[in-house]
C-alpha positions in Angstrom: 75.3 154.1 125.0 75.2 150.5 123.5 76.6 147.6 124.7 80.4 146.8 123.5 83.2 144.3 123.9 85.8 147.0 123.0 87.4 147.2 126.4 89.1 143.8 125.8 91.7 145.7 123.7 92.5 148.6 126.3 94.2 149.2 129.6 93.2 151.4 132.5 95.7 154.2 130.9 95.8 156.9 134.0 99.0 158.6 133.0 98.1 159.0 129.8 94.8 159.9 130.2 96.0 162.7 133.1 98.5 163.9 130.3 96.0 164.1 127.5 93.4 166.1 130.1 96.2 168.4 130.8 96.7 168.9 127.5 93.1 169.7 126.7 93.6 172.9 129.3 95.6 174.9 126.6 94.3 173.0 123.2 91.6 171.6 121.3 91.1 168.1 121.3 92.7 167.7 117.5 95.4 169.7 118.4 96.1 167.3 121.4 95.9 164.4 118.9 98.5 166.0 116.7 100.8 166.8 119.6 100.4 163.0 120.9 100.9 161.2 117.4 103.9 163.8 116.6 106.1 163.4 119.9 104.6 159.9 120.6 103.6 160.9 124.1 102.0 157.4 125.0 105.3 155.5 123.9 104.0 153.2 121.7 105.6 151.2 119.6 103.8 151.5 116.2 101.5 154.7 115.2 98.4 152.3 114.9 98.2 151.3 118.5 99.2 154.8 119.2 96.2 156.1 117.3 93.9 153.4 118.7 95.3 154.3 122.6 94.3 158.0 121.9 90.7 157.4 120.3 90.0 155.3 123.4 91.5 158.3 126.2 89.6 160.6 124.1 86.1 158.4 124.3 86.9 158.4 128.0 87.5 162.0 128.5 84.9 163.1 126.0 82.5 161.2 128.0 83.4 163.2 131.1 82.3 166.9 132.0 84.8 169.6 131.5 84.8 170.0 135.5 85.8 166.9 136.3 88.7 166.6 133.5 90.0 169.7 135.2 90.0 168.0 138.4 91.8 165.1 137.1 94.8 167.2 136.6 94.8 169.5 139.5 93.4 166.9 142.6 95.7 164.2 144.1 96.5 161.1 142.3 93.8 159.0 143.8 91.1 161.5 143.1 92.7 161.6 139.6 92.4 157.8 139.2 88.9 157.8 140.6 87.6 160.5 137.6 89.8 158.2 135.2 87.8 155.5 136.3 84.4 157.0 135.9 85.6 158.2 132.5 85.8 154.3 131.7 82.2 154.0 133.0 80.9 157.0 131.4 82.2 155.6 127.6 81.4 151.7 128.5 77.9 150.7 129.7 78.8 147.0 130.5 81.3 148.6 132.9 78.8 151.2 134.4 76.5 148.2 134.8 79.0 145.9 136.5 79.8 149.0 139.1 76.1 149.8 139.5 74.9 146.6 139.9 77.4 144.2 141.2 80.1 146.2 143.1 77.7 148.8 144.5 75.6 145.7 146.0 78.8 144.2 147.7 79.3 147.6 149.2 75.6 147.9 150.3 75.4 144.4 151.6 79.1 144.6 153.5 80.1 141.4 151.3 83.9 141.3 151.3 84.8 139.6 147.8 83.6 140.0 144.1 83.9 136.2 143.1 84.0 134.8 139.8 80.5 133.2 140.1 79.5 137.2 140.9 81.1 137.9 137.4 79.6 134.9 135.6 75.8 135.7 136.8 76.6 139.5 135.9 77.5 138.5 132.0 75.0 135.8 131.9 72.3 138.1 132.5 73.2 140.9 130.5 73.6 138.2 127.7 69.9 137.1 128.4 68.5 140.7 128.4 70.8 142.1 125.6 71.2 140.7 122.0 74.7 143.0 121.6 75.8 141.1 124.7 74.5 137.7 123.9 76.7 138.0 120.8 80.0 138.7 122.7 82.0 135.6 122.5 82.9 133.7 125.6 86.8 134.3 124.8 85.7 138.2 124.9 83.9 137.6 128.1 86.5 136.2 129.7 88.9 138.8 128.8 86.2 141.6 129.9 86.2 140.1 133.3 89.8 140.2 133.6 90.2 143.8 132.1 87.2 145.2 134.4 89.0 143.6 137.4 92.5 145.2 136.6 90.6 148.6 136.2 88.9 148.2 139.7 92.3 147.0 141.3 94.0 150.2 139.4 91.5 152.6 140.6 91.7 151.3 144.1 88.0 149.6 144.4 89.4 146.2 144.7 92.6 144.9 146.7 94.4 141.7 147.8 95.2 138.8 144.7 93.5 138.7 142.0 91.9 135.5 142.8 90.4 137.4 145.6 88.9 140.5 144.6 88.6 142.4 148.0 86.1 145.1 148.0 87.2 148.2 149.2 85.0 151.3 149.5 86.9 154.1 147.9 87.3 157.7 149.5 85.5 159.9 147.2 86.7 163.7 148.3 84.1 166.1 149.2 84.9 168.5 146.1 84.6 165.5 143.6 81.0 164.4 145.0 79.8 167.9 144.3 81.1 167.9 141.1 79.4 164.6 140.1 76.1 166.1 141.7 76.2 169.5 139.8 77.0 167.0 136.3 74.0 165.0 137.1 76.4 162.0 137.5 74.6 160.8 141.0 74.5 157.3 139.8 78.2 157.3 139.5 78.6 158.3 143.0 76.0 155.7 144.0 77.8 153.0 142.2 81.5 153.9 143.7 80.0 154.5 147.2 77.3 151.6 147.6 74.5 154.4 148.3 
């Protein structure tokens, strides 16, 4: 998976993602697309925005094993959000790296906050290591920092004021831990638990 700044125009969209996963239980992805567009299930004001949102959610869901997509629908909201966040990570290499390299380290070392300096160092290092990331504009980097922080707040990985970004070790249900292990997603589990 290549690095991308595509997340600058996307939200976490948990409710919509869970509803899409629910529909996938009985329909093909193409049929789900038609239902969402025809019924405007995401309540978007324009068709292009609706199609764009579906494309993002589809990418996230397709990055997840079927077992996790099913669990997103059947498990509680906390676990559903965790799986939706894993879908974001699985479809966005920069977000995955941020969690694995910065968030995981904070948990492991017991550091209470992710600071703006932490985010700046992370993106600077990525720009130095990768031409694709180096080509991302400063405005897009600033937006990515905001978007990723919002995702982390919505998934329950951060708490407090936006300026403080207090790190929270999420509770990962044993069923979800086992599903991640069965599906070769140990690194996602490690990133989220600090192990």
